[in-house]
N, C-alpha and C positions, 0 to 999 in steps of 0.2 A: 757754447764756449764764451768765456769772458774776453772782451777786447777793449783796449783803450783807443782804438782806431775808429774814427767816424766812418759811416758808410761812404761819404764823398771821398775821403782820403783813400779808403780801400779801393774804390772805383778807379781813382787816378793812378794808384800804384799798379793795379792790374792792367790798365791801359798802357802804362809805360813798360811794364814787363813784357807784354805781348809784342811790343815793337822791337825788342831785343832780338838779335840773331842767336841761333843756337850756340855759336862760339862764345858770345857775350854771356849767355846764361850759364854755360859751363864755367867760364872764368869767374863769375860771381859766386857760383857754388863752391868752386875750389878755394876762393878767398875766404868764404865763410867757414869752410872746414879747417883751414889753416888758423884762423882766429880762434875757433873753438878748441883746437888742439893746444894752442898757446895758453888758453885759459885753463885747460885741464892740467897742463904741465905746471902752471903757476900754483894751482891748488895742491898738486902733489908736493911741490917744494915747501908749501906752508905746513902740510900735514906730516911730511916725512923729510925734514930738513937734512938728515944725514944720508938719505938714499942717493946712490950714485950708480952708474953703469947698469948692470943687469937688474938690480933691485929697482932702480928708477924706471927702467923700461917695463918691468913686470907691473909696477904700480900704474903706469900709464895704460898698459893694455887692460889691466883689471878695471880701471876707471872707465875706459872707453868701450870695452866689449863685454865686461862682466867677469866675475871670479871663475866661472866654469871654464871659459876659453883660456883665460890667462893661466889658470892652473894646468890645463892640458899642455899649453905651449911651453911653460917653464917647469913642468913636472912637479907641481906643488898641489897639495890638497886645497880644497876651497877653504 
């Protein structure tokens, strides 16, 4: 895998991460999920500027979990 992180920086990151409590790790993970969801929503607004309500939520679910699941949830074909 390609990486722009030096081995030394990776080692320091791993050391810092192992010092975190489980609650801190969960908090960081939840924040990363929230930021990712915000980015997905921003992308939907760019690609589907008129989408609101259910259509917006369908597009969000489709982007996040794929067309098959979104189609099942919203009763739409892929």
